[in-house]
C-alpha positions in Angstrom: -48.8 -21.8 -11.5 -52.2 -20.4 -10.8 -53.9 -17.0 -10.7 -53.8 -13.9 -12.3 -51.9 -10.6 -11.6 -54.8 -8.8 -10.3 -54.6 -11.0 -7.0 -51.4 -8.9 -6.0 -52.1 -6.6 -3.5 -55.3 -8.2 -2.0 -55.1 -7.8 1.8 -56.7 -8.2 5.0 -60.0 -9.6 6.3 -60.6 -12.6 8.4 -61.0 -15.5 5.9 -57.9 -16.0 4.0 -57.2 -18.3 0.9 -53.9 -19.0 -0.5 -53.0 -18.5 -4.1 -49.9 -18.8 -6.3 -49.0 -15.9 -8.4 -47.3 -16.8 -11.9 -44.0 -15.5 -10.8 -44.1 -17.8 -7.8 -45.0 -15.4 -4.9 -47.2 -16.7 -2.4 -50.3 -14.4 -2.1 -53.0 -14.5 0.8 -56.4 -13.2 -0.5 -59.6 -12.8 1.4 -62.6 -14.8 0.2 -64.8 -12.2 -0.5 -62.1 -10.1 -2.7 -61.4 -13.5 -4.5 -65.2 -13.9 -5.3 -65.6 -10.3 -6.4 -62.7 -10.7 -9.0 -63.3 -14.3 -10.2 -66.1 -14.3 -12.8 -68.8 -16.8 -11.8 -72.0 -18.0 -13.4 -75.0 -16.0 -12.5 -77.7 -18.5 -13.1 -77.8 -22.1 -14.3 -80.8 -23.8 -15.3 -80.5 -27.5 -14.2 -82.8 -29.9 -16.3 -83.2 -33.6 -17.0 -85.7 -36.4 -16.2 -86.6 -37.4 -12.7 -83.6 -39.2 -11.2 -81.2 -38.2 -14.0 -78.6 -37.0 -11.4 -79.4 -33.6 -10.7 -79.8 -33.4 -7.1 -76.5 -35.7 -7.0 -74.8 -32.7 -8.8 -76.1 -30.3 -6.5 -75.1 -32.5 -3.3 -71.5 -32.6 -4.9 -71.3 -28.9 -5.3 -72.5 -28.3 -1.8 -69.7 -30.6 -0.5 -67.1 -28.9 -2.6 -65.1 -26.1 -0.9 -66.2 -22.7 -2.1 -62.9 -21.5 -3.4 -62.3 -24.8 -5.2 -65.8 -24.7 -6.5 -65.2 -21.3 -7.9 -61.9 -22.3 -9.5 -63.3 -25.6 -11.2 -66.9 -24.8 -11.9 -67.4 -21.2 -11.9 -70.0 -21.4 -9.3 -69.9 -19.0 -6.3 -72.2 -19.4 -3.2 -74.9 -21.9 -3.8 -78.5 -20.5 -4.0 -80.9 -23.3 -5.5 -84.4 -22.7 -6.3 -86.1 -26.0 -7.1 -89.6 -26.6 -7.7 -90.0 -29.8 -6.0 -90.4 -28.6 -2.4 -93.1 -26.3 -3.9 -94.8 -29.1 -5.5 -94.5 -31.3 -2.2 -96.0 -28.7 -0.2 -99.1 -28.7 -2.3 -99.4 -32.3 -1.8 -99.0 -32.1 1.8 -101.8 -29.2 2.1 -104.2 -31.3 -0.2 -103.7 -34.3 2.2 -104.5 -32.0 5.1 -107.6 -30.7 3.7 -108.9 -33.9 2.6 -107.9 -36.1 5.7 -108.1 -33.5 8.6 -110.8 -31.2 7.4 -112.8 -33.3 5.0 -112.5 -30.5 2.3 -111.7 -30.7 -1.5 -108.1 -30.9 -2.5 -106.9 -27.8 -4.1 -104.2 -28.9 -6.3 -104.1 -32.5 -6.8 -106.7 -35.6 -7.3 -106.5 -38.5 -5.0 -104.1 -40.2 -7.3 -101.5 -37.4 -6.8 -101.7 -35.9 -10.6 -102.4 -32.2 -10.7 -106.1 -31.4 -11.1 -105.1 -28.4 -13.4 -102.3 -28.5 -16.3 -101.4 -24.9 -15.5 -100.1 -25.8 -12.2 -97.0 -26.9 -13.8 -96.4 -23.4 -15.0 -97.5 -21.7 -11.9 -94.5 -23.7 -10.3 -92.3 -22.1 -13.1 -93.7 -18.7 -12.4 -93.1 -19.2 -8.6 -89.4 -19.8 -9.3 -89.1 -16.4 -11.1 -90.7 -14.7 -8.4 -88.6 -16.2 -5.7 -85.6 -15.2 -7.8 -86.9 -11.7 -8.4 -87.0 -11.2 -4.5 -83.3 -12.1 -4.2 -82.1 -9.7 -6.6 -84.5 -7.1 -5.4 -83.1 -7.3 -1.7 -79.5 -7.6 -2.7 -78.1 -5.3 -5.3 -74.8 -7.2 -5.1 -76.3 -10.6 -5.1 -74.4 -11.9 -8.3 -71.1 -10.8 -7.1 -71.1 -13.8 -4.8 -74.0 -16.1 -5.4 -74.8 -18.4 -8.3 -78.5 -19.3 -8.4 -79.4 -22.8 -9.5 -82.8 -23.1 -11.0 -83.7 -27.0 -11.0 -86.9 -28.6 -12.3 -88.2 -31.6 -14.7 -90.8 -31.4 -17.4 -92.2 -34.1 -19.5 -94.2 -33.7 -22.9 -97.2 -34.9 -21.3 -97.6 -31.5 -19.2 -95.9 -29.1 -21.7 -92.3 -30.1 -21.6 -89.3 -27.6 -21.5 -90.9 -25.7 -24.5 -94.0 -24.7 -22.3 -91.7 -24.3 -19.1 -89.4 -21.9 -20.7 -92.3 -19.6 -21.9 -93.0 -19.0 -18.1 -89.4 -18.7 -17.1 -88.9 -15.0 -16.0 -86.9 -12.6 -18.2 -84.7 -11.9 -15.4 -83.5 -15.4 -15.2 -83.2 -16.0 -19.0 -81.0 -13.0 -19.3 -78.7 -14.3 -16.8 -79.1 -18.1 -17.7 -77.1 -21.1 -18.9 -78.6 -24.1 -19.2 -77.2 -27.8 -18.2 -79.2 -30.6 -19.3 -78.6 -33.9 -17.3 -79.2 -36.7 -20.1 -80.4 -40.2 -19.4 -82.8 -42.4 -21.1 -86.1 -43.2 -19.8 -85.3 -46.7 -18.8 -82.2 -45.3 -16.7 -84.6 -42.6 -15.0 -86.7 -45.4 -14.2 -84.0 -47.5 -12.8 -82.6 -44.9 -10.7 -86.1 -43.6 -9.5 -86.8 -47.2 -8.0 -83.3 -47.3 -6.4 -83.6 -43.9 -4.7 -87.2 -43.9 -3.5 -87.3 -44.2 0.4 -90.9 -44.3 1.3 -89.9 -43.1 4.9 -88.8 -39.7 3.3 -91.0 -38.8 0.3 -90.4 -35.3 1.0 -86.5 -35.7 0.6 -84.5 -34.1 -2.4 -82.2 -37.0 -2.6 -84.8 -39.9 -1.8 -88.0 -39.0 -3.2 -89.5 -40.8 -6.0 -92.5 -41.7 -8.4 -94.5 -45.0 -8.7 -93.7 -46.4 -12.2 -97.0 -45.9 -13.7 -96.8 -42.2 -12.8 -93.2 -41.7 -14.1 -94.1 -43.3 -17.6 -97.2 -41.2 -17.7 -95.2 -37.8 -17.0 -92.0 -38.4 -18.2 -91.7 -41.0 -20.7 -91.5 -38.5 -23.5 -89.2 -35.5 -23.1 -88.9 -32.6 -25.6 -85.4 -31.7 -24.9 -84.0 -32.6 -28.1 -86.8 -31.0 -30.0 -86.0 -27.8 -28.3 -82.5 -28.0 -29.5 -83.7 -29.0 -33.0 -86.0 -25.9 -33.1 -83.2 -23.6 -32.1 -80.9 -24.8 -34.7 -77.8 -24.4 -32.7 -75.2 -26.9 -31.0 -74.5 -24.3 -28.6 -77.4 -22.2 -28.0 -81.2 -22.2 -27.2 -83.3 -19.4 -29.2 -86.0 -18.5 -26.4 -88.1 -15.4 -26.6 -85.5 -13.6 -28.4 -82.6 -14.6 -26.0 -79.7 -16.8 -27.0 -79.3 -19.2 -24.1 -76.1 -21.0 -24.1 -76.4 -24.9 -23.2 -74.2 -27.8 -22.3 -75.4 -31.4 -21.8 -74.1 -33.8 -19.0 -74.1 -37.2 -20.3 -75.1 -39.4 -17.4 -76.4 -42.8 -18.9 -73.3 -44.2 -17.2 -74.5 -42.7 -14.0 -71.2 -41.0 -12.6 -73.5 -39.2 -10.4 -74.6 -42.1 -8.0 -70.7 -43.3 -7.6 -69.6 -39.5 -7.3 -65.8 -38.9 -6.6 -63.5 -38.0 -9.3 -65.6 -39.4 -12.0 -68.3 -37.0 -11.1 -66.1 -34.3 -10.4 -64.3 -34.6 -14.0 -67.6 -34.9 -16.0 -69.0 -31.8 -14.2 -65.9 -29.7 -14.8 -65.9 -30.7 -18.4 -69.6 -29.7 -18.8 -69.5 -26.5 -16.9 -66.2 -25.5 -18.7 -68.0 -26.1 -22.1 -70.7 -23.9 -21.1 -68.6 -21.3 -19.7 -66.7 -21.0 -23.0 -69.9 -20.8 -24.8 -71.0 -18.0 -22.6 -67.9 -16.1 -22.7 -67.5 -16.3 -26.5 -71.1 -15.0 -26.6 -70.3 -12.0 -24.3 -67.2 -11.4 -26.4 -69.2 -11.2 -29.4 -71.8 -9.1 -27.7 -69.1 -6.6 -26.5 -67.7 -6.2 -29.8 -71.0 -5.6 -31.4 
């Protein structure tokens, strides 16, 4: 058993995927048709402490065939906007300025901390600008694409309260939030485990020194954000109700991957989809 009746009659194009109609009829539907007629998340905001498992979730999604990803997770073509490459580029520029040109560093001090706290918010503004360009340049962007916005914020530099103040209206209006929940102790353990000093710029292998991780990320205001919103399903942010779901990862299903990760992710995103769908239904009725 499988798909809905609207798939009857789809024809033609080059890339074809097979679906079973509920009457047992075998259908062949072009992928673009499938995506246009299957609802997908437009924007997911993926949050959590460093090394919580966010990058491993993204890697799993990248390695999941598109048609299966749509079916299981409601995620279309993957378009990730992550602030880590932006941040790392600043560090590299500072190193060049300092070591090659003997000039002052622009963004960070010699210990690798931001010189100005507002730079954390600049990264969030940068995310919004990158997203705005995407939807500007493709009027059908979200027919096919799910944007995943990824970042971590500790209370020391404003936390999620401050970050969401700078996330663009365009993102908030389309967003659902997934928070990957681990303790600081688990974040510290995995940060040590994944760090590869030969590839400090790597999404999957970058890490922080213990002292820096503790200073920046020991305190996390996610649960304060939930408490302030007063809802088990929604964050109340700047007049918007943003659905959220928590991916529990203290048992680290993301490192082992495989079926355990797939099942946990399907449950988490399925819960978020149901909340979002309910909210849309209430809005439509209103």
